N, C-alpha and C positions, 0 to 999 in steps of 0.2 A: 245897446244896436249891436248885433253882427258882423263879427269877422270875417274880411274873406278872406280863405285863406288861399293865396301864390305859388305853386309849386312851379320849380323849376326844370327845365327839359333838364337837366342827369337825378331828377328825383320823379319824372314821369317813365326813363327809359326803367331806372329800378323796381316802378309799379310798375313794369308793361314784364322785364324780366321773374318777378317775383308767382305774376298770375299765368304763366310760362311755363313755370318751371313747376307751381301745386298743379297745372293741368295734365304735366309730362308727366309727376308724380303718381295720381289720382288713375290715369290709363296704365303705366307698370304694372298697378296693383289691380286694377282689372282683370288686365294679361293673364299675370301671379292667379288669380280665382281660376280663372276659369282654365290653363291650365294644371292647376291643382282639381279640379275636379272634374275634366274631360280624363285626362290621361291616368293620374295617382287615385284618388278616390273612387275618382267613378260616377261618384254621385248627380253629377252632371244630364247621366245616362240613361240615369234610373227611368222607372217610370212606374205606374201605378200596379198595375199586374204584378213585377217582380216585389215590390214593399208593403204589399196586398198577402197581409199570414194569415188566413183563417188556423184557429184554434180546435183542436174536438179534443173536448169534455170526456168523452169515453175510453181515450191513451187512457191506459197506466202503465205500472211499470212494475213486475212478480211482487216484489218489495211493500208494493203497500194494495198487494189487493190485503188483507187482512187487516187493516185500516180505514176503511169506504167507511164515512159514517151514513148509510145506508140502511135499512134492516134486512132487506132482503133484494135481494144482487145477482147476479150470471156475471161471470170472468169469461170471456172468450181464447183463447191465445191458440197462437195462431201464425204464423211464416207471412206473411203480409210480401213478398212477395210469388209466392211460389200458391198460395189459394184467396188471392186479394179477391179474387169476384163471387166464385160459390159461397165464402164465408159472408162476406158486405149482401150480396142478394138474399143469406138466410137471413140476416142481422137485420135489413130493412122489412123483410117478411113477416118476421117476430116483433117490431115495432107494432104494427098495423094492428097486429092479435091481442083477441079480449085479456089475453093473461100473462100480457107484462107486462115485467119488472124489469126495472132499471139490469141493463149490459152494459162490462167495461171490457174492454177489447186490451191487449197486451202480443207486444211483440214477438216473437222468440229469434229474432236477427239482431234485435233492438240488441247493443252491445252489455247494457243496463243489466235487465235479464238472461248475462249467459251461464250466470253462476245460478242460479235455476235450471238448469236444462243438463239433464242427464239424458244416459243411455235405455236406465229403468227405473219404472217414475214410483208413485208413493202415493198410491193411493186413498190413501184419507195422511193425509198430513196434517197435523194438531195447530200450527203454527207455521211463521216463514220456515225458521231452521229446519222443521222437517218439508218442506214444499220442496220436490224432485217432479220435471216435466218430464214428458219425452217427446212430445208433439202438440199435435191437434189436441185441442183437452175444454172439455164445457166445464166450469165448479160455480156451484148455486151454493149460496151464503145468503145461511138466514143468520141472525143476530150472533155475528163475526162468526160464526162455527160452518162447518160443512155438511151440508145434506148432500151431493149428490158430486159424482166422481167419475163424469165420463169422457171416454177419450175416441169411442165410436162413432166415425160422423153424422152415420145413417141414427145413431144411440143420439146426435147430440139436437139432428133435426127434431128425431120425434117429440123431445124434451120443449122444445123452442115451441113450435109445432102442435099446439097437442088441439 
């Protein structure tokens, strides 16, 4: 036989106080979460557009251009801010050509590339230690060796669009 449990008025009041206290604590934690999410970390304001990241697999650093694991490839080095449209259009056109080889891009204005930027370029570097870039440059690699080094935009166009 099951025993019936009878609560007194004082016990009923304590249960009500406990439930009310629990609700208040849950509401306070929710308010703290909202405040932190909206004003401190701003996680709740982010949209998918802000958090959607595109990875550019063609982007490289100058320090890595001798270490790329392709047999034959180009590296085009330019300032992404100043020459962006003309060079990007050239690269897009090159990708549709019949003689396409992998092409990597390096940004002259990237702080990690600054140590390779110089007033005078070295047209025949044999390693990363010899690399000196003056400005817009296209380097053609085959078996990790440079086979052409071009600094003139018209020559770069004719090299890529053969």
